[in-house]
Every structure is written in C-alpha cells, then in structure tokens.
Steps between C-alpha positions, in 0.01 A plus 500: 500500500326480159654380176538859381684600813741205466575568136584864531646476853245759624559608855286701740797727563540652149803725579713205594504368145599169661475291180720727304805302605621147459461245221164414361355208691228278354525259791267439797193620306157516656270196466303658207809450275501125584130490411561660153789262432293194602224610266750531213624148581145354516401653170814349334424150644144524363632596147380857526840620377417863408314552825801352682741736327284811576490399866880454492535855378270608780735331746795702363300825476583801705220741400650830628825444327340378170750224453259280314275573197317255273227471243297180470316385190335165547771255596782733388676751734756764402687619806776731628687452826738770630779424743770747577631624168374196314183482299369156414250468217324187408201294379306215654282296264413141395869445418622593842704795639749714309680780685787724396698795651716723286837564657678722246616567149842426358693635204717291277587135580674380810599138547586583867146628563336199341731260689412676827129472436535131417704442824238682708222273349663192657439651853130567446214262569203641316617778267766562236673797337431538129555761230282644228553811279810602693313486829567274803197348674421261782236248390282233661268250333269251680256262329141545626493200735829606650382862569407426860506798747787331688721466194409842358580670828858371499542555128379855494689581818824366353440710184413815703810480730740414218357781279513754777815557703683182394518619138728789620804281437416489129499879473824515700679235298391589144522859376305421183189400704271792587227472754151467348281813499214266582628445855332679787630733772349777709741796542539649840542876576851632452517628853436147624767362264743754640431395858539131414836544323617720784438239762621213276841668483495613864419154644771333294757761613389477854535124491845522350606741776353278777700204370815688393696384805401142452689240302331250259753239623433549869155656518310342207206382707448838666547685166235281348240621749564858396513437124204265490282736712590775260399290190173398660427865601563617147265232365218558753501883521624614164334229286766502225430360156727444198874530542506603873279203587723265302825627664352501849354149449845380383649637821251298704532184295882496515488455872338156443779389269628159610845535333628836608652557843333735748757773433454465120122531536536815700731658244260406220211652687694824548591498134136469393402787728782715363359430152177660609681811634684532167180529304398852401195654658327477170574122470395448862164679456417271207475219753229654706148494376168346616342189355174304509572158642322168472749245636735498797870422477473274807243243605295514811677414827352387833545708799705216643755546225550858616502408866772235459718737296457786751589272796824388325591871439433591860775264600737671260404841634558388857869445427546869422260609767701317769803694375300826537548577128182692440534579131605149410206355691251728320657400164422137568139582589454705181655231289254257649190700427634594156552128414135435586381769261728380221469120517168429686143544394403680817151598610384858436494571873864408531584701189335806661680453829839470328420811305438673829843378622664675203290812564638513855865468412510674157280802555688726267414296193128482588481867593642605170237291327236685696424212735525663837565315817631589846618162625864541594744788556844387392663811661374405849451125448144531632204307368147646482335214681146621452535559126659164439241309701212685346631412156541134596146476634359670189680236284386209712153641533459517122646153437289345776203522257657206321673330798285554815769346728766737390666686791823692557588558868646847494561481879790266421690756297809651655629845415831544679713440184464430129607137550257435778215653302596299185510177692172546688324632182610200283436264782139608532459441128587131560187473716251625245218246456391439139353152569140604524403717205153647473259312273 
C-alpha cells in the first residue's frame, strides 16, 4: 500500500466504498509518515526551523483532500490547515508560530459568552479563545525555539478539534453567536441526506421498541447494550456533525457518569435520543455534511487493546447466549464492535471488516445509498457464505500489502444464527496479526 492509497483509503474493490464509513483515523500510518516526521524533528534540532516546519506540514498533508496549503518565502511560511469545519490560518517566521481559527461572529455584548470563553480557556493546554472586531477566535502562539514538530502537532490538533465539532456548544448556548462563513463543509446530495435522516429516526424508534418491555431499574445493563450499540452505529454509519453529533455524544458520555445510578443513566440516554427525534427534518439535515479531516478524535490503539475488550464482551454475551436469548446476545456483540469504532484507534483492516458487519446486518441502509450487497436475507435468516467470504478475502488481500502476515480464517465462521456468526466473525478479528508490517 502506498502513501496515496493510505491517505484516501483507496481500495481495489471500488464499489464497496469501504472508507466511506467510520471516524477519520490518522493512526497506524505507514512507515513513510514516520520518516517525514523524523526529518522534521532533525531539521528542528539542527536549527533549520523553516525546513522543519515545512516537513511538519508534509507530515499532516493529505494531498487528495487538500487539507494543507502553504507558501514559503525564505524563512517565512504562510499556511492554512483544514480540519472538519475548522480552517486554521497562520504564519511561521523568525518570531515563531502564530495560528488562528475563526469560530463565529457575535452581535452586541454578552457577559455570559465572555465568561464561558474564559472558563473554556482554563481547560486548554496550548490554545485560547479570544475576541476581535466582534468575532471569536481560537489562537495559538509559540516562540521559534518552542515550535518543535512535537509541540506543534498537539497544539494544532487541540485547536482543530476545539474549533470543529466541540465549538457546537457555543452556537447552541448563545443565540447572538453566528457560525463563521469562513468555516468549511462539503454538502452531500439531498437524496443521501433523506436516506440518512430516515434511518436515523428508524433506528432510534426500533431501539425504543426493542427495549419497551424492559425496565431501567431491572434491566439497565441489558438496555445499555441496545442504546450504546445504537449510538455507536449512528456515529459510524451516519457520520453526524453539529447538533446531532453533540446530542449523540452526550448520550454515550452519560453512561460513564460516576455519580448517576444505572437506571438514571439509561433514562438520560433515552432522553437525549428523544431530543434527536424531536428535531425537525430541516434541523437534522443541517448536521450531515462531509468534511476534510487532518486529525483523529482518538489516538492509535494496539490490536491487544481491542482483543482484551472483545474477550471481556464475549463473556457478557455468553450469559444471554446460555439463556437462548438471541436478540440480546447479538445486541452485546454489536455494542462491543461499536465501542471499538468509537473509542479505539483501530487499524484500517479492522475498520473495513466492521463496515462489512454493518453491511451484512443493515442492508436496507446501504442499498438505499446505492451500495449493493447480497450478504444476508433477514426474511429467511440465511447468510450468503460465498459473498461474505469473498468480501473478507478482498479486504485482507488488499491490507496484506502493508501487513504480510495478515490472515482471516473464514473456515472458522459459523452461519447457523446471527449470534453464532457475530461471535465467530469478531473472534477471528482478535487473531489478526499486525506485528510485522511491511518495510
């Protein structure tokens, strides 16, 4: 796999559009990225600061997406970095690094807004909110000898993430603050938005129906599997931004609250999901657009992190399996795979395989997006063994260019039920070998 293939997620099977889904992952990059970063660090140590900064931009660059642009004049570099809806503009010169990102424009004066921005500044490590000419900005300054690639990576990443989706709370909380016209987004076709909103609502309602006979007091643990798997599925397949992302993320975050009881957490999660349902179609569609990304929300994880989590979840699923509760068992497995896409920096091969899992069990959504697949017939409960295994081998075959020892033993898959397939499929993922990457 070449650098271009990795950056754009190119796959030999074009119609699968495998990299369309899931969060942007900058982790587990090919060795060439490490080489570029090391060159940037070496330049900095030798006092070639402008050369170091240009190499740093090369490290962040994703050429097909055009997320980086810069113009160098001697030892001065004017640059622009795009991440999500945020656009970061800056200058590197003999004084150091100055970077800003415009968030929005406000009207009038609001002590509450200024107080909120000041409070947010205490939680940041490298950047700060500031105002100028009735506009809110995020700003970062580093003196020249403190503008190392390591520091700049974390500083620019903090600015990018805060200026992108985390700024949504400002627009929600303060009516006088309007989103900057200088922010970036790529609109998607109306037909695609209609499909996304349709399934967003349908999946929430289906989950409410599946848990309607359960009680938050008696069945909180079981309900959490259904609700969390839903939230993870929304995040992975629908890629929400803006308000829908914020509400969905709140629903996930509340489950980790250390003060609330289990039943209170479940009620809060349900309340958040109801908030999504209560939004108009017009408001919902505003949360769905494409972006150019430079940084990932989560850091890289080892394969062992995923393995240990899956093994723990297999034990939870066994409880319901022993009781012959098929739907509940499948809910545990989906919650496990969803967690790994939401909180772990998984390898592209794993990301592709989990996308296939969703394609198998949610064919209606993919078919309406024009991504055809004949993997599972819900009416008969029959799997298309050949189609599934061909797809798996295509994914592994492509990723083996980067990891020659990668193998997925399809002969270990079992097709007699959804739960048996889910277990054997996820179990085989735990055996994937990423320890010997190609050089």
